[in-house]
MILOKE-304518 format. One record per atom (N, C-alpha, C): residue in three letters; atom name; x negated, y, z. Coordinates in steps of 0.001 Angstrom, whole numbers. Atoms other than C-alpha are relative to their C-alpha. Example, Ala and Ser with C-alpha at 12.3 -4.5 7.8 and 13.67 -1.06 7.14 Angstrom:
BEGIN
 filum fipa    east   north      up
   ALA    N    -890   -1190       0
   ALA   CA  -12300   -4500    7800
   ALA    C    -900    1200       0
   SER    N     820   -1190     -60
   SER   CA  -13670   -1060    7140
   SER    C     770    1090     730
END
This chain:
BEGIN
 filum fipa    east   north      up
   MET    N   -1084    -709    -700
   MET   CA  -65018  -26958   13374
   MET    C     505    1176    -834
   ALA    N    -380   -1149     824
   ALA   CA  -65121  -23860   11175
   ALA    C     745    -453   -1230
   SER    N    -665     519    1191
   SER   CA  -64199  -25958    8168
   SER    C    1403    -444     306
   SER    N   -1344     429    -399
   SER   CA  -61227  -27443   10004
   SER    C     910    1187     209
   ALA    N    -805   -1202    -248
   ALA   CA  -60057  -24011   11096
   ALA    C     390     658   -1306
   LEU    N    -289    -615    1283
   LEU   CA  -60340  -22701    7548
   LEU    C    1077    -784    -748
   THR    N   -1006     840     648
   THR   CA  -58351  -25661    6222
   THR    C    1372     228     609
   LEU    N   -1267    -212    -694
   LEU   CA  -55667  -25061    8874
   LEU    C     626    1319    -418
   VAL    N    -515   -1319     386
   VAL   CA  -55375  -21367    8012
   VAL    C     499     -32   -1439
   THR    N    -379      52    1408
   THR   CA  -55255  -22084    4276
   THR    C    1283    -778    -204
   SER    N   -1180     834     168
   SER   CA  -52692  -24839    4567
   SER    C    1238     646     582
   SER    N   -1154    -652    -605
   SER   CA  -50449  -22756    6824
   SER    C     420    1224    -795
   ALA    N    -326   -1200     771
   ALA   CA  -50674  -19709    4577
   ALA    C     599    -340   -1356
   THR    N    -426     350    1349
   THR   CA  -50028  -21509    1297
   THR    C    1515    -131    -143
   PRO    N   -1466      91     152
   PRO   CA  -46332  -22430    1903
   PRO    C     678    1364      16
   ALA    N    -611   -1330     -61
   ALA   CA  -45519  -18821    2842
   ALA    C    -219     755   -1300
   SER    N     291    -668    1269
   SER   CA  -47244  -17503    -275
   SER    C     833    -586   -1117
   ALA    N    -805     651    1033
   ALA   CA  -45491  -20075   -2410
   ALA    C    1455     423      97
   GLN    N   -1387    -416    -195
   GLN   CA  -42153  -19129    -865
   GLN    C     231    1407    -519
   ARG    N    -134   -1369     508
   ARG   CA  -42767  -15459   -1587
   ARG    C     -25      24   -1523
   GLY    N      60      70    1452
   GLY   CA  -43693  -16364   -5137
   GLY    C    1305    -478    -600
   ARG    N   -1271     513     501
   ARG   CA  -40511  -18372   -5607
   ARG    C    1087    1053      93
   VAL    N    -996   -1065    -178
   VAL   CA  -38408  -15528   -4202
   VAL    C    -188    1086   -1049
   ALA    N     270   -1044     991
   ALA   CA  -40128  -13031   -6483
   ALA    C     431    -435   -1391
   ARG    N    -389     485    1327
   ARG   CA  -39630  -15229   -9538
   ARG    C    1523     -54    -149
   LYS    N   -1457      55      40
   LYS   CA  -35964  -15784   -8645
   LYS    C     594    1391    -165
   SER    N    -482   -1376     100
   SER   CA  -35471  -12033   -8182
   SER    C    -195     538   -1409
   MET    N     278    -465    1358
   MET   CA  -37127  -11342  -11529
   MET    C     948    -630   -1007
   ARG    N    -955     643     901
   ARG   CA  -34896  -13914  -13236
   ARG    C    1373     634     117
   GLY    N   -1293    -654    -197
   GLY   CA  -31854  -12253  -11657
   GLY    C      70    1343    -708
   VAL    N      48   -1305     665
   VAL   CA  -32917   -8832  -12914
   VAL    C      54    -172   -1509
   ALA    N       5     250    1440
   ALA   CA  -33650  -10241  -16351
   ALA    C    1368    -449    -483
   GLY    N   -1339     458     377
   GLY   CA  -30283  -11999  -16396
   GLY    C     998    1132     -39
   SER    N    -903   -1151     -25
   SER   CA  -28453   -8803  -15418
   SER    C    -234     892   -1209
   ALA    N     321    -839    1159
   ALA   CA  -30292   -6870  -18121
   ALA    C     521    -640   -1286
   THR    N    -499     703    1177
   THR   CA  -29407   -9546  -20668
   THR    C    1512     119    -118
   ASP    N   -1465    -128       5
   ASP   CA  -25734   -9461  -19650
   ASP    C     423    1407    -399
   ALA    N    -337   -1391     336
   ALA   CA  -25677   -5665  -19838
   ALA    C    -221     266   -1480
   LYS    N     281    -197    1425
   LYS   CA  -27263   -5728  -23297
   LYS    C    1057    -699    -850
   ALA    N   -1025     723     754
   ALA   CA  -24787   -8370  -24489
   ALA    C    1313     765       6
   ALA    N   -1236    -774     -92
   ALA   CA  -21883   -6268  -23212
   ALA    C     -75    1256    -869
   ALA    N     171   -1204     817
   ALA   CA  -23287   -3144  -24864
   ALA    C      61    -339   -1481
   ASP    N     -29     414    1406
   ASP   CA  -23803   -5015  -28133
   ASP    C    1428    -331    -446
   ALA    N   -1383     354     336
   ALA   CA  -20245   -6386  -28024
   ALA    C     854    1251    -160
   LEU    N    -750   -1247      85
   LEU   CA  -18849   -2897  -27379
   LEU    C    -344     744   -1290
   ALA    N     414    -679    1232
   ALA   CA  -20886   -1436  -30227
   ALA    C     595    -696   -1223
   ALA    N    -571     747    1128
   ALA   CA  -19696   -4218  -32553
   ALA    C    1494     267    -129
   SER    N   -1434    -264      13
   SER   CA  -16081   -3616  -31542
   SER    C     287    1395    -554
   ARG    N    -194   -1368     492
   ARG   CA  -16396     119  -32171
   ARG    C    -281      99   -1495
   GLU    N     311     -24    1424
   GLU   CA  -18005    -475  -35554
   GLU    C    1107    -669    -812
   ALA    N   -1109     673     683
   ALA   CA  -15256   -2929  -36513
   ALA    C    1204     928     -80
   GLU    N   -1123    -927      10
   GLU   CA  -12667    -345  -35505
   GLU    C    -234    1128   -1001
   ARG    N     319   -1061     968
   ARG   CA  -14454    2319  -37548
   ARG    C     249    -485   -1423
   GLN    N    -230     561    1331
   GLN   CA  -14324      38  -40563
   GLN    C    1498    -127    -284
   TYR    N   -1456      57     171
   TYR   CA  -10596    -535  -40008
   TYR    C     559    1384    -318
   VAL    N    -464   -1370     227
   VAL   CA  -10086    3233  -39853
   VAL    C    -320     434   -1428
   LEU    N     395    -388    1352
   LEU   CA  -12035    3803  -43074
   LEU    C     856    -710   -1046
   ALA    N    -828     751     952
   ALA   CA  -10097    1053  -44829
   ALA    C    1432     526      -8
   ALA    N   -1365    -524     -90
   ALA   CA   -6776    2403  -43547
   ALA    C     102    1360    -670
   GLN    N      -1   -1305     665
   GLN   CA   -7704    5883  -44743
   GLN    C     -29    -163   -1519
   GLY    N       9     273    1427
   GLY   CA   -8254    4296  -48135
   GLY    C    1270    -656    -506
   GLY    N   -1289     543     414
   GLY   CA   -4714    2931  -48168
   GLY    C     222   -1463     334
   ASP    N    -130    1413    -360
   ASP   CA   -5268    -565  -46702
   ASP    C     986    -129    1169
   THR    N   -1022     120   -1048
   THR   CA   -2058   -1287  -44765
   THR    C    -344   -1085    1010
   ASN    N     407    1056    -929
   ASN   CA   -3508   -4474  -43267
   ASN    C    -994     525    1031
   ALA    N     964    -597    -920
   ALA   CA   -6331   -2454  -41742
   ALA    C     715     838    1055
   PHE    N    -742    -785    -993
   PHE   CA   -3873     -68  -40119
   PHE    C     768    -921     948
   ALA    N    -687     964    -857
   ALA   CA   -1911   -3070  -38823
   ALA    C    -954    -546    1064
   GLN    N     995     446    -967
   GLN   CA   -5134   -4249  -37146
   GLN    C    -199    1052    1093
   LEU    N     129   -1083    -983
   LEU   CA   -5475    -857  -35463
   LEU    C    1196      24     941
   VAL    N   -1207      47    -830
   VAL   CA   -1886   -1100  -34238
   VAL    C    -109   -1129    1014
   ARG    N     117    1147    -916
   ARG   CA   -2540   -4561  -32757
   ARG    C   -1031     261    1092
   ARG    N    1037    -291    -986
   ARG   CA   -5671   -3333  -31033
   ARG    C     487     935    1101
   HIS    N    -341   -1083    -935
   HIS   CA   -3935    -412  -29341
   HIS    C    1454      -3     472
   GLN    N   -1417    -105    -310
   GLN   CA    -246   -1244  -29006
   GLN    C     300    -170    1492
   GLN    N    -278     199   -1427
   GLN   CA    -420   -2471  -25391
   GLN    C    -284    1254     810
   ARG    N     322   -1230    -734
   ARG   CA   -2193     613  -24080
   ARG    C     894    1142    -448
   ALA    N    -899   -1053     481
   ALA   CA     -45    2853  -26285
   ALA    C    1337     -75     723
   TYR    N   -1259     160    -729
   TYR   CA    3049    1388  -24635
   TYR    C    -155     471    1447
   ALA    N     222    -428   -1382
   ALA   CA    1537    1959  -21182
   ALA    C       5    1514     112
   VAL    N      11   -1467      -3
   VAL   CA     917    5610  -22040
   VAL    C    1419     548    -130
   ALA    N   -1370    -479     207
   ALA   CA    4459    6093  -23316
   ALA    C     869    -297    1206
   ARG    N    -847     376   -1136
   ARG   CA    6023    4240  -20382
   ARG    C    -311     832    1240
   ALA    N     340    -883   -1118
   ALA   CA    4134    6445  -17940
   ALA    C     755    1310     -73
   VAL    N    -753   -1238     185
   VAL   CA    5981    9419  -19404
   VAL    C    1497    -267      85
   LEU    N   -1419     311     126
   LEU   CA    9332    7748  -20055
   LEU    C     345   -1210     863
   LEU    N    -347    1098    -897
   LEU   CA   10962    5600  -17400
   LEU    C     839   -1060    -696
   SER    N    -819     955     728
   SER   CA   13177    3893  -19974
   SER    C    -856    -818    -958
   HIS    N     724     897     910
   HIS   CA   11748     868  -21800
   HIS    C     328     325   -1453
   GLU    N    -404    -287    1370
   GLU   CA   13743    1699  -24923
   GLU    C    -606    1315    -491
   ASP    N     593   -1278     376
   ASP   CA   12558    5317  -24932
   ASP    C   -1496    -149    -255
   ALA    N    1441     206     175
   ALA   CA    8943    4177  -24527
   ALA    C    -295    -681   -1327
   GLU    N     198     677    1289
   GLU   CA    9250    1820  -27487
   GLU    C     228     967   -1159
   ASP    N    -260    -998    1042
   ASP   CA   10753    4635  -29573
   ASP    C   -1182     955    -144
   ALA    N    1131    -927      34
   ALA   CA    7888    6943  -28608
   ALA    C   -1230    -645    -626
   VAL    N    1137     710     585
   VAL   CA    5285    4313  -29506
   VAL    C     149     -92   -1514
   GLN    N    -238     105    1438
   GLN   CA    6871    3750  -32911
   GLN    C    -187    1357    -674
   GLU    N     133   -1341     568
   GLU   CA    7118    7487  -33545
   GLU    C   -1458     432     -11
   GLY    N    1408    -372     -79
   GLY   CA    3518    7955  -32390
   GLY    C    -842    -694   -1053
   PHE    N     754     726    1021
   PHE   CA    2155    5241  -34683
   PHE    C     314     541   -1400
   LEU    N    -357    -573    1297
   LEU   CA    4079    6695  -37622
   LEU    C    -711    1334    -219
   HIS    N     681   -1292     102
   HIS   CA    2666   10132  -36896
   HIS    C   -1497    -220    -224
   ALA    N    1429     290     162
   ALA   CA    -844    8654  -36559
   ALA    C    -302    -443   -1426
   HIS    N     215     463    1375
   HIS   CA    -476    6952  -39927
   HIS    C      42    1166    -980
   ARG    N     -93   -1162     895
   ARG   CA     593   10194  -41585
   ARG    C   -1206     926     156
   ALA    N    1099    -929    -268
   ALA   CA   -2248   12126  -39932
   ALA    C   -1373    -654    -143
   LEU    N    1251     758       8
   LEU   CA   -4910    9446  -40459
   LEU    C   -1053     617    -909
   SER    N     967    -591     936
   SER   CA   -6505   11269  -43382
   SER    C    -789    1132     648
   ARG    N     685   -1108    -672
   ARG   CA   -7427   14115  -41008
   ARG    C    -882    -470    1155
   PHE    N     799     529   -1110
   PHE   CA   -9060   11819  -38434
   PHE    C   -1441    -228    -451
   ARG    N    1418     217     288
   ARG   CA  -12881   11777  -38315
   ARG    C    -418   -1363     561
   PRO    N     299    1366    -451
   PRO   CA  -14020    8121  -38149
   PRO    C   -1115    -104    1033
   ASP    N    1066      51    -987
   ASP   CA  -17032    9010  -35975
   ASP    C     516     322    1404
   GLN    N    -614    -286   -1299
   GLN   CA  -14639   10001  -33158
   GLN    C     710   -1244     530
   PRO    N    -718    1162    -568
   PRO   CA  -13015    7500  -30711
   PRO    C    1456     -19    -475
   PHE    N   -1354      88     540
   PHE   CA   -9833    6345  -32414
   PHE    C    1035    -120    1118
   GLY    N    -955     229   -1078
   GLY   CA   -8166    5217  -29182
   GLY    C     423    1286     694
   ALA    N    -325   -1257    -693
   ALA   CA   -8386    8613  -27469
   ALA    C     894     875    -881
   TRP    N    -808    -789     943
   TRP   CA   -7001   10338  -30593
   TRP    C    1421    -558     -75
   LEU    N   -1311     626     108
   LEU   CA   -4148    7842  -30890
   LEU    C     817     194    1269
   HIS    N    -751     -88   -1247
   HIS   CA   -3204    7967  -27214
   HIS    C     492    1414     271
   ARG    N    -516   -1378    -110
   ARG   CA   -2939   11752  -27307
   ARG    C    1247     167    -858
   ILE    N   -1182     -64     865
   ILE   CA    -513   11381  -30212
   ILE    C    1180    -699     675
   ILE    N   -1058     753    -678
   ILE   CA    1480    8761  -28280
   ILE    C     549     789    1178
   SER    N    -466    -755   -1173
   SER   CA    1608   10878  -25130
   SER    C     795    1231    -422
   ASN    N    -757   -1153     490
   ASN   CA    2745   13920  -27117
   ASN    C    1381    -422    -506
   ALA    N   -1298     498     477
   ALA   CA    5472   11852  -28789
   ALA    C     912    -323    1174
   ALA    N    -801     345   -1181
   ALA   CA    6605   10586  -25392
   ALA    C     479    1251     729
   LEU    N    -394   -1243    -667
   LEU   CA    6594   14074  -23869
   LEU    C    1081     726    -790
   ASP    N   -1035    -628     830
   ASP   CA    8596   15420  -26808
   ASP    C    1345    -709     189
   LEU    N   -1234     753    -187
   LEU   CA   11136   12633  -26387
   LEU    C     584     259    1383
   ALA    N    -478    -278   -1357
   ALA   CA   11332   13286  -22645
   ALA    C     684    1366      69
   ARG    N    -610   -1334       1
   ARG   CA   12077   16938  -23283
   ARG    C    1347     -17    -711
   ARG    N   -1259      62     741
   ARG   CA   14801   16015  -25765
   ARG    C    1079    -754     771
   ARG    N    -956     809    -747
   ARG   CA   16406   13637  -23298
   ARG    C    -110     298    1493
   LYS    N      72    -386   -1408
   LYS   CA   16699   15462  -20029
   LYS    C     834    -927     870
   VAL    N    -828     960    -723
   VAL   CA   19481   13110  -18980
   VAL    C    -145   -1329    -728
   ARG    N     233    1281     651
   ARG   CA   18492    9513  -19706
   ARG    C     116   -1134    1013
   ASP    N     -64    1197    -838
   ASP   CA   18878    6015  -18372
   ASP    C   -1412    -387     397
   THR    N    1354     294    -475
   THR   CA   15816    5284  -16190
   THR    C     -75   -1444     461
   ASP    N     217    1402    -350
   ASP   CA   14989    1586  -16257
   ASP    C   -1085    -105    1058
   GLU    N    1071     235    -964
   GLU   CA   12718     105  -13616
   GLU    C   -1333     -37    -723
   LEU    N    1334      32     570
   LEU   CA    8966     252  -14165
   LEU    C    -305   -1383    -547
   VAL    N     325    1253     670
   VAL   CA    7359   -2459  -16298
   VAL    C    -286   -1097    1022
   ASP    N     160    1074    -967
   ASP   CA    7660   -5741  -14407
   ASP    C   -1325    -727    -142
   THR    N    1229     747     219
   THR   CA    4471   -7109  -15933
   THR    C   -1199     643     670
   HIS    N    1108    -666    -663
   HIS   CA    2328   -4623  -14000
   HIS    C     278      63    1498
   ALA    N    -145     -61   -1456
   ALA   CA    1708   -4758  -10261
   ALA    C      73    1460     424
   SER    N    -162   -1363    -467
   SER   CA    2874   -1606   -8509
   SER    C    -235      58    1496
   PRO    N     225    -104   -1438
   PRO   CA    1617    -445   -5109
   PRO    C    1260     371     756
   PHE    N   -1226    -404    -673
   PHE   CA    5174     761   -4366
   PHE    C     974   -1172     218
   ARG    N    -992    1064     -10
   ARG   CA    6905   -2611   -4853
   ARG    C      23    -728    1344
   ASP    N    -184     775   -1221
   ASP   CA    8295   -4401   -1784
   ASP    C    1086   -1020    -300
   PRO    N    -998     997     409
   PRO   CA   10024   -7679   -2734
   PRO    C    1155    -126     977
   ALA    N   -1067     150    -994
   ALA   CA   12007   -7686     523
   ALA    C    1080    1064    -150
   GLU    N    -980   -1081     134
   GLU   CA   13706   -4415    -379
   GLU    C     -15     514   -1444
   ALA    N     245    -380    1393
   ALA   CA   13373   -4441   -4162
   ALA    C    1076     927    -550
   ASP    N   -1070    -793     605
   ASP   CA   16781   -3079   -5161
   ASP    C      28    1418     559
   GLU    N     -34   -1326    -621
   GLU   CA   16793    -228   -2647
   GLU    C   -1228     807    -397
   LEU    N    1231    -696     321
   LEU   CA   13173     611   -3381
   LEU    C      -5     474   -1447
   HIS    N     -62    -396    1409
   HIS   CA   13709     654   -7155
   HIS    C     884    1227    -174
   ASP    N    -896   -1149     108
   ASP   CA   16629    3043   -6755
   ASP    C    -675    1269     499
   ARG    N     670   -1168    -573
   ARG   CA   14594    5351   -4528
   ARG    C   -1132     479    -905
   LEU    N    1106    -378     874
   LEU   CA   11604    5247   -6874
   LEU    C     483     642   -1284
   ARG    N    -545    -595    1226
   ARG   CA   13691    5924   -9961
   ARG    C     421    1435     256
   SER    N    -447   -1343    -335
   SER   CA   15199    8913   -8232
   SER    C   -1189     933     217
   ALA    N    1155    -842    -306
   ALA   CA   11850   10194   -6968
   ALA    C    -823     301   -1248
   LEU    N     805    -195    1205
   LEU   CA    9937    9674  -10213
   LEU    C     683     921   -1005
   SER    N    -725    -830     968
   SER   CA   12661   11332  -12272
   SER    C     -57    1478     374
   GLN    N      76   -1392    -435
   GLN   CA   12192   14506  -10194
   GLN    C   -1373     625    -223
   LEU    N    1334    -531     250
   LEU   CA    8487   14851  -11016
   LEU    C     -69     635   -1386
   PRO    N     271    -507    1353
   PRO   CA    7309   17020  -13922
   PRO    C    -557   -1129    -866
   ASP    N     371    1105     884
   ASP   CA    6650   14838  -16966
   ASP    C   -1477    -358      85
   ARG    N    1433     301      16
   ARG   CA    2864   15181  -16938
   ARG    C    -466    -575    1332
   GLN    N     375     546   -1303
   GLN   CA    2541   14581  -13196
   GLN    C     450   -1448     131
   ARG    N    -475    1389     -48
   ARG   CA    4676   11454  -13501
   ARG    C    -892    -894    -857
   SER    N     872     773     880
   SER   CA    2499   10287  -16392
   SER    C   -1311    -341     697
   VAL    N    1279     211    -672
   VAL   CA    -715   10736  -14417
   VAL    C     162    -977    1163
   LEU    N    -239     871   -1159
   LEU   CA     738    9059  -11327
   LEU    C     156   -1461    -425
   VAL    N    -255    1378     418
   VAL   CA    1975    5980  -13163
   VAL    C   -1241    -604    -660
   LEU    N    1192     517     661
   LEU   CA   -1127    5637  -15339
   LEU    C   -1089    -355    1004
   HIS    N    1054     253    -989
   HIS   CA   -3405    5814  -12282
   HIS    C     411   -1050    1025
   ASP    N    -365     852   -1134
   ASP   CA   -1483    4102   -9482
   ASP    C     681   -1297    -405
   VAL    N    -685    1213     451
   VAL   CA     500    1562  -11506
   VAL    C    -833    -739   -1041
   GLU    N     729     642    1088
   GLU   CA   -1518     919  -14663
   GLU    C   -1477    -181     299
   GLY    N    1388     190    -414
   GLY   CA   -4915    1332  -13006
   GLY    C   -1048     709    -833
   TYR    N     978    -723     806
   TYR   CA   -6551    3759  -15445
   TYR    C    -758    1018     848
   LYS    N     822    -980    -705
   LYS   CA   -9349    6085  -14311
   LYS    C     367    1412    -453
   HIS    N    -361   -1392     300
   HIS   CA   -9063    9875  -14241
   HIS    C    -482     416   -1390
   ALA    N     534    -381    1307
   ALA   CA  -11315   10278  -17285
   ALA    C     813    -617   -1129
   GLU    N    -810     661    1023
   GLU   CA   -9282    7741  -19262
   GLU    C    1354     682    -148
   ILE    N   -1298    -675      39
   ILE   CA   -6036    9471  -18319
   ILE    C    -125    1355    -680
   GLY    N     225   -1277     645
   GLY   CA   -7465   12819  -19328
   GLY    C     -96    -137   -1506
   ALA    N     137     233    1439
   ALA   CA   -8414   11398  -22730
   ALA    C    1339    -359    -630
   MET    N   -1304     402     527
   MET   CA   -4976    9831  -23185
   MET    C     948    1181    -143
   LEU    N    -971   -1093     -32
   LEU   CA   -3043   12966  -22276
   LEU    C    -544    1303    -581
   GLY    N     586   -1202     562
   GLY   CA   -5455   15479  -23790
   GLY    C    -178    1112    1017
   ILE    N     224    -986   -1065
   ILE   CA   -6221   17207  -20474
   ILE    C   -1361    -269     631
   PRO    N    1285     231    -674
   PRO   CA   -9482   17712  -18529
   PRO    C     145   -1011    1137
   GLU    N     -23     974   -1097
   GLU   CA  -10406   15045  -15986
   GLU    C     401     666    1313
   GLY    N    -352    -713   -1227
   GLY   CA  -10135   17641  -13212
   GLY    C    1489     285      91
   THR    N   -1446    -227      20
   THR   CA   -6574   18438  -14269
   THR    C     748   -1280     329
   ALA    N    -618    1289    -329
   ALA   CA   -5708   14736  -14112
   ALA    C     -74    -265    1499
   ARG    N     144     182   -1451
   ARG   CA   -7072   14593  -10553
   ARG    C     981     894     764
   SER    N    -892    -942    -668
   SER   CA   -5104   17678   -9572
   SER    C    1460    -434    -143
   ASP    N   -1368     463     223
   ASP   CA   -1890   16360  -11152
   ASP    C     325   -1205     883
   LEU    N    -222    1185    -833
   LEU   CA   -2310   13063   -9300
   LEU    C     215     400    1453
   HIS    N    -144    -473   -1384
   HIS   CA   -2757   14874   -5982
   HIS    C    1387     607     231
   HIS    N   -1301    -659    -151
   HIS   CA     354   17002   -6522
   HIS    C    1151   -1000    -151
   ALA    N   -1053    1001     203
   ALA   CA    2395   14042   -7791
   ALA    C     167    -870    1233
   ARG    N     -81     821   -1206
   ARG   CA    1539   11940   -4741
   ARG    C     639     776    1149
   ALA    N    -588    -829   -1059
   ALA   CA    2386   14817   -2414
   ALA    C    1501     161    -225
   ALA    N   -1421    -146     312
   ALA   CA    5711   15340   -4194
   ALA    C     758   -1291     285
   MET    N    -653    1289    -258
   MET   CA    6531   11616   -4013
   MET    C     184    -228    1499
   ARG    N    -132     157   -1461
   ARG   CA    5808   11562    -268
   ARG    C    1125     872     532
   SER    N   -1041    -914    -456
   SER   CA    8044   14571     214
   SER    C    1388    -487    -399
   ILE    N   -1306     443     502
   ILE   CA   10887   13230   -1947
   ILE    C     445   -1275     701
   LEU    N    -359    1265    -637
   LEU   CA   10773    9715    -504
   LEU    C     276     188    1480
   GLY    N    -286    -277   -1406
   GLY   CA   10606   11132    3021
   GLY    C    1382     594     171
   THR    N   -1341    -589     -57
   THR   CA   13723   13188    2321
   THR    C    1057   -1070    -203
   LEU    N    -972    1063     280
   LEU   CA   15502   10140     907
   LEU    C     156    -951    1186
   ARG    N     -82     908   -1142
   ARG   CA   14690    8151    4057
   ARG    C     821     582    1138
   ARG    N    -704    -628   -1114
   ARG   CA   16292   10706    6362
   ARG    C    1504    -216    -142
   PRO    N   -1454     187      64
   PRO   CA   19946   10039    7277
   PRO    C     678    1295    -400
   ALA    N    -755   -1174     432
   ALA   CA   22505   12352    5743
   ALA    C     602     720    1180
END
């Protein structure tokens, strides 16, 4: 009888123990897989940064192909930075070209151990801000169609675009830049700060003030004359 009872207890306990073991092994494999993925991502990022550093060193040595590689790596984000400042597509392209030319001339003063992207984007944003100051009256094209905007309403696109162009053009240049980079382009506060050469806290503050100004301006535009 005792032997039967012991067999019953053992047989009933074994499946539960096995199940716990399987769950533990599965959990450990998941943790190991996550760690492996994180390491692979970190290794890829380190390799990309090292490749960029080599391009910078080669470009500083006069290799035009290396600088062309740097341009290809950063031209999309550079355009986004410029377009956040300048509502006109043509003006943004001009600012990007001017910024890359300035970066090429100043490349000898760049320290290769520093992030090239942050340095370049500050140059681009400064070029865009300078152009914005020179063109107080300019043609304001609609925002880049290739990016999703939280303000877009397809049912009222034309009216909304007109209202947005009017509202955005009334914001200070830096506030408009922060607003578009964050709410349209999806960049984080720290990234915006690095692009524009301002502290992260200043980017947060500018975004708060820009949103408040947009609400006020758009609310005024909605009221009947």
